[in-house]
N, C-alpha and C positions, 0 to 999 in steps of 0.2 A: 399497419408496419409488420413486418415479417420479423418473424422470431430471429433470425440471424443479425435484422438491422439493430433490433432491439440490445441483443449480447452486443453488436459492436459497439453501439452508442454507449451503452452501460460501461464496458471496462475502459474504453476510450478516455472517458470521462471521472472515473473513479480512482484509476492508479496512477502513483506518483512514483518515481525513483529519485530520491536523495542522494548525494552524495556528497561526499566533506573533501572540499577541494585540496586540502590540507594532507590526508593521508589517503590511505585504500578502501575506508570504511565505507558501505554502501546499504541501503536497505529500502525496500519496496512498502507503499503505504496505499493500503484499501481505504478510500475515504468513504464512509458508508453513509447515505443517505437518513440513517435514523440517528445521526448524531455521534456513531463511534469511529476512530479509525483503527484500522488492526496494521501492525508489523509484519511483514513477510520478507520471507527469501525464496529462493525458488520451491523450496522445498516444506516450508513452515510457514505456519500463520499463529497469531495471537490469538484468533478466535476461538470462543467455548466451545464450538463444534470440532473446532480440528484438535483442541487441547485433548477434550474428552476421547475421540474416538483414538487419536494415534497416541497420546502419553497414557492415558488410563485404561483401554481396550489393546492397547499393542497392535491397531490392525494398521495396515496401509491404506490412508485414508486423505483425499482432497476434497477439502472445502470449497463451495462456490468461488470463493477471494482467490483461492490458487488454480481454479479452472481459470476464471477472468484473466489471472496472470499467464497463463500459460499461452491462451488466446492472443493477449495484447503483445508478448512477445513474439508471439508466428508474425505477427503483421507489423511489426516493430512499430507501434504505437502507443509508447508511452512516453508520458512526459517526464523530462530530466532537469531537476534542479540541483545546482552546483553550490554549495554553502561552505562559509568557515563555521570551525568546529566548534563555534560558542553557538550558533544559529542550526546547526544539523543536533547538537546535543538537546538542543531548548525544545526542539521540535518531539524527540525521542522523549524527553522527559514531559511534556505537556500530554502526551497520549499516553504514556503508565501512569500518570497522576490525577489525570480527568477524564480520558478517554477519549480525546479529539484534538487536535492541535490548532490554533488561532495563530499561530506565527505561520504555520503552511498555509495557510488560506490567505492568509497576507502576501506569502510570496508569491503567490499563484495571481493573485490581483495586481500584484506589481509588475508581473509580466515577467518573472525571471526563469520561467519554465522556457 
């Protein structure tokens, strides 16, 4: 498999945008295969690499999660899920407290994307 196809498959499968349908809130989530999920905007990521380089070293830095997000946005291949406020907040809370969201995975399995 070519490198381009590997990159395409990787970001298409791993990035999800969740939107609170009761407000204007939205966030991207990189669902890592290592068991960790990362919250992202277009310019920031909650991974340690981004935080270390951007915040502590004060460098302009894009981690690979943000590079995948850029590629996914360019090709318009981001799965989007519209949630009520409680589910939206529950997913974010799970990521902060345990590192990944089981609720998000359940929503994807139920075909809500």
